[in-house]
C-alpha atoms as one frame of an Amber mdcrd trajectory, in Angstrom:
protein
  -8.297  49.228  62.143  -6.954  45.708  62.429  -3.959  44.610  64.479  -1.309
  42.357  62.960   1.935  40.934  64.269   5.056  41.333  62.112   7.420  38.509
  63.056  10.842  38.274  61.406  12.912  35.119  60.958  15.664  33.445  59.003
  14.596  29.968  60.141  17.122  29.894  62.992  16.738  33.267  64.684  13.659
  35.407  65.062  12.223  38.667  66.253   8.799  38.088  67.757   6.325  40.951
  67.566   4.404  40.475  70.815   2.504  43.764  70.761   1.489  44.011  67.100
   0.706  47.057  65.012  -2.662  48.514  64.101  -3.114  48.874  60.348  -5.883
  51.157  59.050  -8.279  49.617  56.522  -6.966  51.766  53.660  -3.290  50.992
  54.244  -1.592  48.175  52.353  -0.455  45.340  54.594   2.438  44.749  52.195
   3.540  48.386  52.577   3.662  47.989  56.343   5.610  44.715  56.001   8.055
  46.495  53.673   8.565  49.169  56.344   9.418  46.434  58.855  11.848  44.844
  56.370  13.494  48.201  55.705  13.919  48.676  59.443  15.851  45.418  59.584
  18.045  46.404  56.655  18.899  49.739  58.298  20.587  47.791  61.080  23.214
  46.641  58.586  24.403  43.099  58.065  23.105  40.306  55.874  19.306  39.989
  55.923  19.073  38.028  52.660  17.656  34.884  54.307  15.123  36.747  56.440
  11.376  37.085  55.957   8.650  39.183  57.522   5.818  36.859  58.489   2.583
  38.769  59.134  -0.062  37.154  61.345  -3.520  38.183  62.448  -4.381  38.062
  66.145  -5.728  34.503  65.742  -2.221  33.412  64.701  -3.036  32.872  61.019
  -0.318  33.882  58.601  -1.715  36.439  56.160   1.471  37.555  54.369   5.038
  36.347  53.937   7.521  38.866  52.554  11.204  38.099  51.968  13.241  41.040
  53.256  15.023  41.222  49.884  11.630  41.716  48.144  10.985  44.951  50.037
  11.401  48.187  48.162  14.938  49.620  48.169  15.879  51.923  51.015  15.473
  55.583  50.244  18.781  57.309  49.609
């Protein structure tokens, strides 16, 4: 299992993931980032300019996912 931090930003505001999340080797990092994006969208409001920026524990960005690119919320 590897730990990643899922930060969220629109370039002006941000949510900093200080604790990180452990992701099992078989799980898609994109799937986990989509779950984070869906969590933002559930809060309501306009998240169109936001991204989920995934970083390893050394601070390297390993994935950048626009919130709008996440799968649609389940009905």
